[in-house]
Backbone as CSV, one residue per row, in Angstrom:
resi,resn,N_x,N_y,N_z,CA_x,CA_y,CA_z,C_x,C_y,C_z
1,MET,4.195,-13.221,19.377,4.768,-12.404,18.240,5.092,-11.008,18.674
2,THR,6.363,-10.589,18.319,6.870,-9.265,18.567,6.322,-8.337,17.434
3,LEU,5.656,-7.300,17.922,5.049,-6.383,16.964,6.087,-5.595,16.194
4,ARG,6.057,-5.651,14.948,7.069,-4.787,14.089,6.175,-4.172,12.921
5,THR,6.281,-2.788,12.959,5.396,-2.130,11.986,6.216,-1.100,11.333
6,ARG,5.620,-0.363,10.443,6.324,0.656,9.623,5.359,1.800,9.276
7,PHE,5.907,2.956,8.969,5.249,4.122,8.325,5.966,4.355,7.028
8,ALA,5.186,4.460,5.953,5.807,4.471,4.601,5.286,5.540,3.707
9,PRO,5.546,6.883,4.057,4.950,7.947,3.291,5.791,8.104,1.899
10,SER,5.238,8.735,1.038,5.916,9.148,-0.275,6.468,10.543,-0.100
11,PRO,7.740,10.910,-0.413,8.281,12.180,-0.320,8.008,13.036,-1.502
12,THR,6.595,13.234,-1.729,6.239,13.979,-2.816,5.459,15.302,-2.414
13,GLY,5.444,15.519,-1.146,4.836,16.719,-0.597,4.914,16.714,0.925
14,PRO,4.339,17.591,1.551,4.345,17.758,3.037,3.423,16.697,3.739
15,LEU,3.833,16.302,4.940,2.993,15.432,5.767,1.923,16.330,6.357
16,HIS,0.667,15.836,6.253,-0.433,16.525,6.894,-0.967,15.889,8.075
17,LEU,-2.057,16.245,8.565,-2.686,15.748,9.865,-2.976,14.159,9.657
18,GLY,-3.456,13.759,8.436,-3.667,12.262,8.266,-2.511,11.482,8.410
19,HIS,-1.362,11.998,7.849,-0.090,11.243,7.992,0.312,11.281,9.457
20,ALA,0.114,12.374,10.110,0.540,12.370,11.584,-0.137,11.294,12.363
21,TYR,-1.483,11.238,12.084,-2.352,10.240,12.838,-1.747,8.861,12.615
22,SER,-1.556,8.529,11.293,-1.170,7.148,10.991,0.120,6.901,11.612
23,ALA,1.192,7.827,11.400,2.472,7.658,11.982,2.458,7.512,13.555
24,MET,1.696,8.324,14.196,1.658,8.313,15.684,1.014,7.091,16.256
25,LEU,-0.162,6.665,15.460,-0.716,5.520,15.911,0.126,4.212,15.783
26,ALA,0.837,4.063,14.649,1.691,2.920,14.435,2.869,3.044,15.490
27,HIS,3.381,4.168,15.728,4.539,4.307,16.663,4.036,4.003,18.063
28,ASP,2.821,4.536,18.583,2.276,4.161,19.781,2.044,2.767,20.036
29,MET,1.481,2.096,19.017,1.107,0.695,19.057,2.486,-0.226,19.185
30,ALA,3.407,0.175,18.481,4.735,-0.511,18.486,5.405,-0.318,19.883
31,ARG,5.421,0.812,20.373,6.061,1.115,21.688,5.227,0.532,22.761
32,ALA,3.914,0.539,22.785,3.092,-0.152,23.804,3.350,-1.516,23.933
33,ALA,3.664,-2.159,22.741,3.944,-3.680,22.674,5.392,-3.942,22.864
34,GLY,6.247,-2.991,23.063,7.701,-3.327,23.092,8.347,-3.836,21.845
35,GLY,7.663,-3.336,20.807,8.045,-3.719,19.367,8.898,-2.694,18.676
36,ALA,8.935,-2.843,17.362,9.777,-1.876,16.496,8.886,-1.131,15.621
37,PHE,9.375,0.180,15.361,8.659,1.027,14.472,9.749,1.434,13.411
38,LEU,9.418,1.185,12.104,10.446,1.486,11.004,9.922,2.534,10.161
39,LEU,10.817,3.280,9.553,10.506,4.351,8.585,10.916,3.913,7.228
40,ARG,9.899,3.939,6.339,10.233,3.618,4.886,9.745,4.710,4.077
41,LEU,10.606,5.057,2.955,10.161,6.117,2.076,9.774,5.468,0.735
42,ASP,8.539,5.720,0.292,7.995,5.188,-0.915,8.358,6.235,-2.018
43,ASP,9.687,6.176,-2.338,10.241,7.085,-3.356,10.583,6.555,-4.735
44,ILE,9.734,5.433,-5.074,10.024,4.651,-6.301,9.635,5.675,-7.492
45,ASP,8.810,6.582,-7.374,8.512,7.416,-8.403,9.411,8.669,-8.332
46,GLN,10.595,8.477,-8.990,11.568,9.495,-8.889,11.270,10.796,-9.744
47,SER,10.188,10.722,-10.588,9.801,11.971,-11.250,9.051,12.913,-10.300
48,ARG,8.542,12.415,-9.164,7.739,13.208,-8.204,8.451,13.303,-6.866
49,SER,9.224,12.425,-6.472,9.874,12.509,-5.213,10.958,13.523,-5.187
50,ARG,11.142,14.111,-4.015,12.175,15.216,-3.935,12.949,14.994,-2.593
51,PRO,14.291,15.184,-2.660,15.097,15.076,-1.414,14.596,15.933,-0.293
52,HIS,14.147,17.205,-0.613,13.752,18.000,0.411,12.440,17.673,1.151
53,TRP,11.597,17.003,0.421,10.332,16.418,1.132,10.782,15.302,1.936
54,ALA,11.694,14.417,1.545,12.208,13.293,2.387,12.791,13.798,3.754
55,ALA,13.643,14.910,3.504,14.220,15.499,4.706,13.208,16.048,5.728
56,GLN,12.170,16.644,5.193,11.083,17.188,5.953,10.294,16.242,6.659
57,ILE,10.146,15.044,6.006,9.428,13.853,6.686,10.129,13.529,7.881
58,GLU,11.287,13.426,7.862,12.137,12.987,9.068,12.061,14.084,10.118
59,THR,12.110,15.436,9.694,12.116,16.515,10.654,10.738,16.473,11.257
60,ASP,9.587,16.335,10.426,8.225,16.446,11.103,8.084,15.303,12.058
61,LEU,8.525,14.128,11.787,8.270,12.939,12.631,9.102,13.136,13.894
62,ALA,10.313,13.626,13.735,11.037,13.746,15.051,10.471,14.860,15.904
63,TRP,9.994,15.956,15.279,9.277,16.968,16.079,8.061,16.461,16.803
64,LEU,7.344,15.474,16.100,6.151,14.859,16.781,6.574,13.919,17.975
65,GLY,7.875,13.674,18.090,8.405,12.910,19.214,8.467,11.413,18.824
66,LEU,8.475,11.093,17.455,8.626,9.732,17.019,10.047,9.292,16.702
67,THR,10.337,8.096,17.111,11.663,7.625,16.748,11.535,6.312,16.011
68,TRP,12.442,6.059,15.147,12.288,4.749,14.429,13.560,3.946,14.513
69,ASP,13.411,2.625,14.334,14.483,1.613,14.677,15.207,1.334,13.435
70,GLY,16.526,1.616,13.464,17.284,1.202,12.249,17.337,2.314,11.187
71,PRO,17.941,2.073,10.079,18.101,3.116,9.098,16.790,3.137,8.319
72,VAL,16.645,4.367,7.676,15.410,4.530,6.735,15.554,3.661,5.419
73,LEU,14.552,2.959,5.175,14.573,2.175,3.930,14.058,3.009,2.751
74,ARG,14.702,3.104,1.652,14.214,3.814,0.508,14.030,2.880,-0.614
75,GLN,12.801,2.866,-1.150,12.391,1.992,-2.186,13.197,2.125,-3.503
76,SER,13.677,3.293,-3.720,14.501,3.563,-4.881,15.721,2.739,-4.939
77,ASP,16.190,2.178,-3.650,17.355,1.410,-3.582,17.040,-0.035,-3.795
78,ARG,15.756,-0.399,-3.906,15.347,-1.772,-3.870,14.765,-2.370,-5.206
79,LEU,15.046,-1.622,-6.366,14.553,-2.054,-7.619,15.016,-3.511,-8.053
80,PRO,16.235,-3.842,-7.723,16.628,-5.343,-7.899,15.800,-6.302,-7.235
81,CYS,15.348,-6.006,-6.050,14.444,-6.957,-5.394,13.186,-7.005,-5.967
82,TYR,12.557,-5.930,-6.521,11.233,-6.060,-7.102,11.381,-6.715,-8.462
83,ARG,12.504,-6.540,-9.097,12.715,-7.202,-10.472,12.841,-8.755,-10.306
84,ALA,13.427,-9.148,-9.202,13.546,-10.553,-8.970,12.221,-11.177,-8.696
85,ALA,11.317,-10.374,-8.013,9.940,-10.912,-7.767,9.197,-10.909,-9.064
86,LEU,9.321,-9.981,-9.897,8.647,-9.938,-11.224,9.164,-11.201,-12.028
87,ASP,10.436,-11.385,-12.013,11.051,-12.459,-12.767,10.439,-13.831,-12.371
88,ALA,10.197,-13.960,-11.057,9.611,-15.189,-10.586,8.255,-15.396,-10.986
89,LEU,7.459,-14.287,-11.028,6.038,-14.398,-11.566,6.019,-14.599,-13.002
90,TRP,6.873,-13.977,-13.747,6.951,-14.101,-15.233,7.382,-15.633,-15.670
91,ASP,8.320,-16.171,-14.919,8.665,-17.551,-15.184,7.584,-18.507,-15.007
92,ARG,6.629,-18.223,-14.143,5.418,-19.119,-13.948,4.303,-18.783,-14.916
93,GLY,4.474,-17.911,-15.815,3.429,-17.589,-16.765,2.381,-16.798,-16.267
94,LEU,2.622,-15.919,-15.143,1.499,-15.215,-14.508,1.427,-13.714,-14.877
95,LEU,2.450,-13.287,-15.632,2.513,-11.899,-16.080,2.268,-11.800,-17.741
96,TYR,1.859,-10.666,-18.070,1.945,-10.428,-19.477,2.235,-8.816,-19.755
97,PRO,2.841,-8.477,-20.847,2.993,-7.193,-21.116,1.819,-6.398,-21.602
98,CYS,1.659,-5.183,-21.287,0.504,-4.348,-21.577,1.007,-2.999,-22.119
99,ARG,0.430,-2.621,-23.311,0.735,-1.273,-23.947,-0.463,-0.231,-23.644
100,CYS,-1.419,-0.567,-22.939,-2.572,0.313,-22.846,-2.286,1.532,-22.000
101,THR,-2.682,2.717,-22.396,-2.493,3.948,-21.610,-3.718,3.972,-20.653
102,ARG,-3.791,4.824,-19.809,-4.884,5.152,-18.946,-6.023,5.597,-19.855
103,ARG,-5.865,6.330,-20.781,-6.858,6.769,-21.759,-7.428,5.589,-22.494
104,ASP,-6.521,4.739,-22.911,-7.100,3.533,-23.620,-8.007,2.688,-22.751
105,ILE,-7.663,2.531,-21.448,-8.492,1.829,-20.484,-9.831,2.444,-20.332
106,GLU,-9.846,3.754,-20.109,-11.077,4.482,-19.907,-11.859,4.460,-21.102
107,ALA,-11.352,4.525,-22.275,-12.120,4.397,-23.492,-12.694,2.939,-23.587
108,ALA,-12.011,1.962,-23.300,-12.482,0.496,-23.412,-13.618,0.253,-22.464
109,VAL,-13.447,0.685,-21.224,-14.646,0.237,-20.267,-15.801,1.303,-20.394
110,SER,-15.591,2.321,-21.058,-16.752,3.320,-21.232,-17.542,3.092,-22.484
111,ALA,-17.005,2.070,-23.308,-17.793,1.729,-24.603,-19.145,1.367,-24.203
112,PRO,-20.206,1.858,-25.102,-21.549,1.533,-24.742,-21.903,0.106,-24.468
113,GLN,-21.322,-0.899,-25.314,-21.558,-2.246,-25.070,-21.053,-2.731,-23.743
114,GLU,-20.095,-2.058,-23.084,-19.577,-2.449,-21.883,-20.328,-2.198,-20.554
115,GLY,-21.368,-1.308,-20.753,-22.056,-0.887,-19.631,-21.316,0.118,-18.717
116,ALA,-21.806,0.252,-17.475,-21.095,1.245,-16.580,-19.691,0.775,-16.176
117,PRO,-18.720,1.653,-16.204,-17.379,1.311,-15.782,-17.339,0.713,-14.340
118,LEU,-16.470,-0.337,-14.183,-16.463,-0.997,-12.878,-15.047,-0.520,-12.231
119,HIS,-15.109,-0.159,-10.878,-13.874,0.165,-10.189,-13.498,-0.861,-9.200
120,GLY,-12.316,-1.081,-9.071,-11.868,-2.002,-7.927,-10.755,-1.343,-7.172
121,PRO,-9.964,-1.960,-6.282,-9.016,-1.253,-5.360,-7.860,-0.658,-6.207
122,ASP,-7.697,-0.924,-7.444,-6.670,-0.454,-8.336,-7.209,0.604,-9.275
123,GLY,-8.467,1.115,-9.071,-8.986,2.010,-10.012,-9.881,1.214,-10.901
124,LEU,-9.954,1.733,-12.296,-10.784,1.055,-13.182,-10.317,-0.386,-13.390
125,ILE,-11.289,-1.340,-13.426,-10.869,-2.759,-13.657,-10.425,-2.972,-15.076
126,TYR,-9.300,-3.429,-15.278,-8.749,-3.634,-16.614,-9.553,-4.522,-17.459
127,PRO,-9.936,-4.145,-18.677,-10.802,-4.986,-19.463,-10.055,-6.232,-20.195
128,GLY,-8.761,-6.275,-19.972,-8.205,-7.474,-20.579,-7.763,-7.324,-22.066
129,THR,-7.557,-6.149,-22.476,-7.300,-5.772,-23.879,-5.991,-6.453,-24.354
130,CYS,-4.941,-6.442,-23.558,-3.630,-7.028,-23.985,-3.441,-8.418,-23.442
131,ARG,-4.417,-8.989,-22.765,-4.257,-10.300,-22.103,-4.122,-11.388,-23.249
132,PRO,-3.032,-12.147,-23.278,-2.829,-13.191,-24.242,-3.616,-14.451,-23.938
133,GLU,-3.970,-15.207,-25.001,-4.573,-16.526,-24.860,-3.649,-17.545,-24.046
134,HIS,-2.338,-17.429,-24.345,-1.389,-18.241,-23.677,-0.268,-17.468,-23.039
135,PRO,0.443,-17.899,-21.971,1.453,-17.140,-21.370,2.539,-16.835,-22.288
136,PRO,2.973,-15.542,-22.196,4.136,-15.186,-23.071,5.301,-15.954,-22.800
137,ARG,6.116,-16.216,-23.835,7.428,-16.923,-23.711,8.584,-16.014,-23.960
138,GLY,9.727,-16.406,-23.522,10.905,-15.587,-23.811,11.230,-14.693,-22.613
139,PRO,12.184,-13.846,-22.769,12.602,-12.926,-21.699,11.545,-11.916,-21.369
140,MET,11.495,-11.577,-19.991,10.508,-10.552,-19.569,10.811,-9.179,-20.138
141,PRO,9.926,-8.561,-20.739,10.157,-7.133,-21.345,10.576,-6.178,-20.188
142,ARG,11.454,-5.289,-20.440,11.895,-4.283,-19.508,11.345,-2.936,-19.681
143,ASP,10.712,-2.712,-20.807,10.304,-1.334,-21.110,8.739,-1.282,-21.331
144,MET,8.100,-2.168,-20.673,6.622,-2.238,-20.780,5.885,-2.430,-19.487
145,ALA,4.611,-1.995,-19.350,3.876,-2.420,-18.141,3.623,-3.927,-18.094
146,LEU,3.645,-4.442,-16.976,3.354,-5.898,-16.729,2.213,-6.037,-15.868
147,ARG,1.142,-6.975,-16.375,0.007,-7.108,-15.594,-0.067,-8.601,-15.111
148,LEU,-0.622,-8.753,-13.953,-0.860,-10.072,-13.383,-2.203,-10.698,-13.992
149,ASP,-2.012,-11.851,-14.649,-3.043,-12.590,-15.209,-3.915,-13.077,-14.011
150,MET,-4.962,-12.471,-13.762,-5.668,-12.834,-12.405,-6.278,-14.189,-12.444
151,SER,-6.773,-14.702,-13.650,-7.262,-15.963,-13.712,-6.278,-16.977,-13.462
152,ARG,-5.161,-16.824,-14.046,-4.040,-17.837,-13.924,-3.424,-17.773,-12.517
153,ALA,-3.425,-16.520,-11.976,-2.861,-16.286,-10.569,-3.780,-16.980,-9.646
154,ALA,-5.057,-16.890,-9.807,-6.000,-17.495,-8.791,-5.823,-18.963,-8.795
155,LYS,-5.563,-19.534,-10.066,-5.331,-21.009,-10.106,-4.043,-21.408,-9.473
156,ALA,-2.997,-20.617,-9.831,-1.628,-20.962,-9.224,-1.590,-20.795,-7.733
157,ALA,-2.461,-19.909,-7.165,-2.485,-19.827,-5.692,-3.410,-20.796,-5.080
158,ASP,-4.075,-21.653,-5.848,-4.969,-22.666,-5.374,-6.206,-22.116,-4.631
159,LEU,-6.701,-20.970,-5.206,-7.849,-20.374,-4.555,-9.157,-21.176,-4.700
160,PRO,-9.384,-22.069,-5.689,-10.595,-22.745,-5.733,-10.773,-23.687,-4.508
161,THR,-9.636,-24.162,-4.039,-9.690,-25.056,-2.868,-9.274,-24.419,-1.606
162,SER,-8.577,-23.365,-1.712,-7.962,-22.702,-0.452,-8.061,-21.221,-0.552
163,PRO,-9.400,-20.648,-0.383,-9.558,-19.292,-0.583,-8.717,-18.474,0.514
164,LEU,-8.259,-17.257,0.107,-7.439,-16.579,0.955,-8.212,-15.863,1.948
165,THR,-7.627,-15.607,3.193,-8.081,-14.890,4.336,-6.929,-14.191,4.958
166,TYR,-7.162,-13.120,5.693,-6.137,-12.550,6.535,-6.788,-11.922,7.856
167,ALA,-5.957,-11.650,8.824,-6.511,-11.132,10.089,-6.458,-9.526,9.970
168,GLU,-7.653,-9.026,10.390,-7.823,-7.650,10.444,-8.265,-7.125,11.851
169,THR,-7.549,-6.134,12.456,-7.860,-5.780,13.832,-8.393,-4.249,13.877
170,GLY,-8.490,-3.668,12.766,-8.863,-2.228,12.663,-10.273,-1.982,12.435
171,VAL,-10.573,-0.818,11.779,-11.991,-0.467,11.533,-12.562,-1.124,10.292
172,ALA,-11.759,-1.782,9.301,-12.347,-2.381,8.184,-13.078,-3.610,8.649
173,PRO,-14.094,-3.958,7.978,-14.840,-5.180,8.239,-14.039,-6.441,8.052
174,PRO,-14.198,-7.444,8.890,-13.322,-8.667,8.666,-13.703,-9.273,7.338
175,PRO,-12.548,-9.568,6.574,-12.830,-9.978,5.138,-13.375,-11.338,5.104
176,PRO,-14.271,-11.654,4.141,-14.655,-12.975,3.900,-13.492,-13.785,3.158
177,PRO,-13.587,-15.046,3.043,-12.585,-15.778,2.171,-12.631,-15.104,0.816
178,LEU,-11.438,-14.930,0.304,-11.353,-14.313,-1.028,-11.245,-15.334,-2.125
179,SER,-12.326,-15.459,-2.974,-12.480,-16.427,-3.948,-11.849,-16.022,-5.307
180,PRO,-11.724,-16.866,-6.273,-11.261,-16.487,-7.649,-12.129,-15.544,-8.283
181,GLU,-13.474,-15.667,-8.065,-14.479,-14.646,-8.672,-14.140,-13.305,-8.167
182,HIS,-13.890,-13.100,-6.887,-13.584,-11.780,-6.382,-12.407,-11.212,-7.066
183,TYR,-11.331,-11.950,-7.247,-10.138,-11.488,-7.911,-10.362,-11.157,-9.397
184,ARG,-11.147,-12.091,-10.072,-11.341,-11.986,-11.471,-12.221,-10.696,-11.806
185,HIS,-13.308,-10.605,-11.190,-14.384,-9.568,-11.396,-14.301,-8.444,-10.499
186,GLY,-13.831,-8.448,-9.356,-13.831,-7.277,-8.404,-12.492,-6.524,-8.351
187,ILE,-11.493,-7.191,-8.957,-10.130,-6.619,-8.934,-9.596,-6.546,-10.370
188,GLY,-9.521,-7.633,-11.044,-8.994,-7.647,-12.408,-7.497,-7.734,-12.505
189,ASP,-6.929,-7.728,-13.726,-5.531,-7.837,-13.962,-4.734,-6.664,-13.533
190,VAL,-4.270,-6.534,-12.389,-3.608,-5.307,-11.790,-2.167,-5.184,-12.429
191,ALA,-1.745,-3.913,-12.615,-0.342,-3.753,-13.006,0.702,-3.888,-11.858
192,LEU,1.639,-4.806,-12.043,2.673,-4.984,-11.039,3.944,-4.221,-11.380
193,ALA,4.105,-3.809,-12.652,5.203,-2.981,-13.126,4.728,-2.058,-14.140
194,ARG,5.266,-0.841,-14.034,4.901,0.169,-14.924,6.155,0.610,-15.721
195,ARG,5.997,1.011,-17.012,7.217,1.317,-17.730,8.076,2.378,-17.214
196,ASP,7.531,3.312,-16.521,8.155,4.521,-16.057,8.484,4.400,-14.525
197,LEU,8.104,3.379,-13.821,8.326,3.329,-12.402,9.153,1.979,-12.038
198,GLY,9.002,0.884,-12.947,9.775,-0.385,-12.624,8.861,-1.236,-11.796
199,ALA,8.222,-0.817,-10.813,7.336,-1.748,-9.909,6.173,-0.857,-9.455
200,SER,5.038,-1.541,-9.228,3.886,-0.839,-8.723,3.924,-0.892,-7.218
201,TYR,2.983,-0.067,-6.592,2.922,0.015,-5.072,2.543,-1.443,-4.515
202,HIS,1.745,-2.180,-5.282,1.280,-3.450,-4.725,2.478,-4.412,-4.602
203,LEU,3.319,-4.430,-5.584,4.471,-5.319,-5.523,5.511,-4.926,-4.539
204,SER,5.807,-3.638,-4.605,6.926,-3.144,-3.764,6.541,-3.211,-2.293
205,VAL,5.285,-3.032,-1.910,4.920,-3.049,-0.504,4.960,-4.391,0.074
206,VAL,4.555,-5.338,-0.750,4.576,-6.814,-0.411,6.003,-7.287,-0.176
207,CYS,6.973,-6.897,-1.112,8.373,-7.347,-0.960,9.087,-6.614,0.190
208,ASP,8.663,-5.281,0.385,9.288,-4.566,1.591,8.806,-5.101,2.858
209,ASP,7.517,-5.359,2.989,6.990,-5.836,4.319,7.630,-7.229,4.604
210,ALA,7.826,-8.115,3.695,8.429,-9.343,3.959,9.891,-9.152,4.314
211,ASP,10.621,-8.339,3.492,12.106,-8.248,3.726,12.421,-7.465,5.169
212,GLN,11.430,-6.663,5.524,11.647,-5.973,6.872,11.064,-6.677,8.062
213,GLY,10.513,-7.889,7.776,9.832,-8.604,8.861,8.706,-7.978,9.494
214,ILE,7.909,-7.274,8.813,6.732,-6.557,9.293,5.642,-7.622,9.718
215,SER,5.250,-7.404,11.019,4.284,-8.405,11.578,2.925,-7.689,11.531
216,HIS,2.858,-6.342,11.562,1.567,-5.742,11.623,1.607,-4.567,10.707
217,VAL,0.739,-4.480,9.743,0.555,-3.340,8.774,-0.444,-2.425,9.281
218,ILE,-0.069,-1.155,9.648,-1.073,-0.259,10.213,-1.142,0.906,9.224
219,ARG,-2.205,1.088,8.635,-2.396,2.071,7.613,-3.901,2.495,7.468
220,GLY,-4.180,3.467,6.672,-5.536,3.999,6.512,-6.506,3.049,5.952
221,ALA,-7.851,3.266,6.261,-8.870,2.320,5.735,-9.035,2.435,4.286
222,ASP,-8.568,3.528,3.640,-8.673,3.638,2.255,-7.929,2.616,1.421
223,LEU,-6.911,1.970,2.202,-6.032,0.917,1.545,-6.574,-0.480,1.796
224,ALA,-7.721,-0.557,2.670,-8.183,-1.934,3.016,-8.589,-2.692,1.787
225,PRO,-9.207,-2.204,0.681,-9.584,-2.966,-0.425,-8.315,-3.571,-1.187
226,ALA,-7.184,-2.820,-1.160,-6.123,-3.387,-1.879,-5.308,-4.536,-1.033
227,THR,-5.704,-4.762,0.115,-5.208,-5.879,0.903,-5.353,-7.179,0.220
228,ALA,-6.409,-7.374,-0.507,-6.700,-8.696,-1.241,-5.630,-8.885,-2.278
229,ILE,-5.157,-7.803,-2.922,-4.081,-7.959,-3.880,-2.813,-8.337,-3.182
230,HIS,-2.595,-7.807,-1.997,-1.298,-7.998,-1.370,-1.227,-9.393,-0.841
231,VAL,-2.330,-9.923,-0.320,-2.308,-11.299,0.297,-2.188,-12.392,-0.803
232,LEU,-2.658,-12.011,-2.049,-2.519,-12.970,-3.203,-1.059,-12.995,-3.554
233,LEU,-0.407,-11.754,-3.608,0.881,-11.831,-3.998,1.796,-12.530,-3.030
234,GLN,1.578,-12.273,-1.738,2.236,-13.090,-0.715,2.186,-14.618,-0.937
235,ARG,0.938,-15.050,-1.195,0.891,-16.509,-1.342,1.698,-16.874,-2.753
236,LEU,1.531,-16.119,-3.759,2.269,-16.460,-4.973,3.794,-16.473,-4.794
237,LEU,4.277,-15.560,-3.922,5.680,-15.380,-3.793,6.278,-16.137,-2.554
238,ASP,5.298,-16.862,-1.913,5.667,-17.612,-0.696,6.212,-16.750,0.373
239,LEU,5.459,-15.659,0.637,5.926,-14.633,1.635,4.812,-14.723,2.824
240,PRO,5.290,-14.347,4.029,4.295,-14.381,5.154,3.311,-13.269,4.982
241,THR,1.971,-13.431,5.511,1.069,-12.439,5.592,1.007,-11.808,6.881
242,PRO,1.171,-10.504,7.022,1.064,-9.845,8.296,-0.313,-9.718,8.829
243,ILE,-0.468,-9.237,10.089,-1.733,-8.891,10.619,-2.001,-7.486,10.044
244,TYR,-3.283,-7.136,9.665,-3.596,-5.789,9.184,-4.403,-4.952,10.116
245,HIS,-4.132,-3.753,10.316,-4.875,-2.848,11.163,-5.117,-1.674,10.275
246,HIS,-6.325,-1.489,9.787,-6.693,-0.415,8.990,-7.436,0.635,9.825
247,HIS,-6.991,1.821,9.866,-7.515,2.825,10.897,-8.371,3.864,10.207
248,ARG,-9.191,4.536,10.848,-9.984,5.628,10.398,-9.244,6.817,9.758
249,LEU,-9.882,7.470,8.827,-9.177,8.559,8.120,-9.528,9.773,8.669
250,ILE,-8.484,10.781,8.641,-8.674,12.110,9.100,-9.293,12.889,7.969
251,ARG,-10.350,13.657,8.138,-11.076,14.320,7.161,-11.229,15.846,7.433
252,ASP,-11.472,16.523,6.399,-11.736,18.000,6.684,-13.125,18.346,6.965
253,GLU,-13.511,19.621,7.154,-14.723,19.926,7.643,-15.826,19.408,6.757
254,THR,-15.619,19.197,5.375,-16.606,18.824,4.502,-16.680,17.259,4.363
255,GLY,-15.845,16.573,5.238,-15.772,15.124,5.095,-14.943,14.515,4.063
256,ARG,-14.083,15.413,3.446,-13.179,14.942,2.474,-11.893,14.431,3.037
257,ARG,-11.346,13.407,2.549,-10.144,12.874,3.103,-8.924,13.875,2.737
258,LEU,-8.069,14.097,3.799,-7.009,14.980,3.625,-5.909,14.489,2.548
259,ALA,-5.367,15.389,1.719,-4.384,14.998,0.763,-3.277,16.042,0.841
260,LYS,-2.240,15.777,0.147,-0.984,16.582,0.204,-1.210,18.081,-0.212
261,ARG,-2.391,18.222,-0.985,-2.663,19.623,-1.462,-3.097,20.434,-0.270
262,ASP,-3.520,19.715,0.741,-4.098,20.623,1.962,-2.917,21.035,2.811
263,GLU,-2.140,21.957,2.203,-0.868,22.507,2.973,-1.294,23.222,4.167
264,ALA,-2.472,23.666,4.173,-2.931,24.488,5.428,-2.923,23.575,6.664
265,ARG,-2.996,22.254,6.436,-3.002,21.273,7.521,-1.658,20.475,7.596
266,ALA,-0.680,20.999,6.921,0.655,20.386,6.926,1.283,20.472,8.265
267,ILE,2.033,19.531,8.715,2.583,19.554,10.037,3.580,20.684,10.201
268,ALA,4.384,20.959,9.088,5.268,22.082,9.195,4.534,23.446,9.398
269,THR,3.440,23.557,8.813,2.607,24.757,8.874,2.205,24.945,10.474
270,PHE,1.684,23.886,10.932,1.301,23.934,12.390,2.559,24.227,13.217
271,ARG,3.556,23.685,12.986,4.909,23.882,13.735,5.235,25.428,13.800
272,THR,5.317,25.991,12.562,5.670,27.347,12.375,4.671,28.300,13.028
273,GLU,3.441,27.937,13.165,2.343,28.682,13.736,2.428,28.606,15.335
274,GLY,3.326,27.731,15.828,3.502,27.657,17.364,2.755,26.664,17.930
275,HIS,2.137,25.712,17.254,1.529,24.555,17.789,2.508,23.560,18.385
276,SER,2.118,22.768,19.305,2.919,21.765,19.937,2.574,20.308,19.417
277,PRO,3.507,19.332,19.620,3.045,17.979,19.231,1.787,17.547,20.006
278,ALA,1.657,18.021,21.363,0.382,17.555,21.945,-0.819,18.211,21.290
279,ASP,-0.736,19.398,20.663,-1.770,19.957,19.963,-2.200,19.105,18.821
280,ILE,-1.248,18.624,18.121,-1.372,17.676,16.932,-2.176,16.546,17.442
281,ARG,-1.763,15.888,18.444,-2.393,14.722,19.024,-3.915,15.007,19.384
282,ALA,-4.160,16.242,19.840,-5.552,16.572,20.136,-6.324,16.783,18.933
283,MET,-5.728,17.403,17.862,-6.423,17.638,16.682,-6.960,16.398,15.960
284,VAL,-6.064,15.353,16.032,-6.518,14.125,15.322,-7.172,13.065,16.391
285,GLY,-7.361,13.488,17.688,-8.110,12.711,18.630,-7.343,11.406,19.036
286,LEU,-5.987,11.581,19.244,-5.177,10.406,19.470,-4.801,10.415,20.909
287,THR,-5.148,11.319,21.734,-4.735,11.360,23.132,-5.154,10.244,24.019
288,LYS,-6.327,9.518,23.568,-6.794,8.460,24.428,-6.779,7.110,23.732
289,LEU,-5.985,6.981,22.627,-5.891,5.732,21.746,-4.823,4.855,22.223
290,LEU,-3.957,5.268,23.135,-2.850,4.241,23.451,-3.338,3.083,24.251
291,PRO,-4.281,3.328,25.294,-4.883,2.159,25.861,-5.593,1.121,24.861
292,LEU,-6.286,1.721,23.860,-6.898,0.966,22.885,-5.927,0.237,22.074
293,ALA,-4.736,0.754,21.812,-3.662,0.054,21.101,-3.213,-1.105,21.963
294,ARG,-3.069,-1.010,23.273,-2.611,-2.141,24.035,-3.599,-3.223,24.072
295,ASN,-5.031,-2.856,24.085,-6.092,-3.841,24.124,-6.108,-4.600,22.720
296,THR,-5.865,-3.836,21.654,-5.890,-4.464,20.347,-4.866,-5.477,20.118
297,LEU,-3.692,-5.223,20.775,-2.548,-6.089,20.592,-2.499,-7.205,21.720
298,GLY,-3.473,-7.175,22.552,-3.451,-8.240,23.601,-2.460,-7.938,24.794
299,GLY,-2.070,-6.788,24.759,-0.976,-6.417,25.908,-1.543,-5.847,27.062
């Protein structure tokens, strides 16, 4: 298998050291294997994405010495592809419209009779407020959130007789077979489309990885729990499942994961202060990881 991976940041702020680590690791692993490294911009949230952040992402990556193969893919150009996937799931009776706000969900799961709120890889596990007894009929709504009916999806994916698995080569523990109970009780009815965004991260990343022929998904360990959602969608949409490599996270002195609010650790800030790309590699401890990348890939 020829390794083909991607780096997919959101142009909603500056790249920080955590982004640099993820991008350089994916780039190193691709180049060590003689494969391809792609750049994708997760700009589906047009209310927060900005052209100047997109331009700075490319500038920062180029300064780090990274090159990408082919043109940059922008998710904002791919809404018809996501809509086609939603149509396919709707036609099979696996989606339903949802009017609940985040505040509605918080109130429902925090009610005294519900016990302690349960969290899954998509945040608070949806309590099923809008879930219909029977699949909705008629045209798919265009102005509402759409949720995946997890019980029906598990049955449609034949999970009772063929539990899902996937290959993991990174720091996340190897996953056990994913059962219907895990999806129903540990994840819940995730949103695949939001009224103001068109498609969720879960749906868009699955469609994009398939359309770009991604063989290895290299990303932070914080996204490992969401992989169960992605492999389910891949089975439902008859898409290939890549190999996953979830890497360690870069944290600050207090152990907190870096976020875009940490502009003091932004790549552009280090560049203007006179640091070199080699300095950035040393800061994130990547100087000795290239041989590990070769071993991980069997090269």
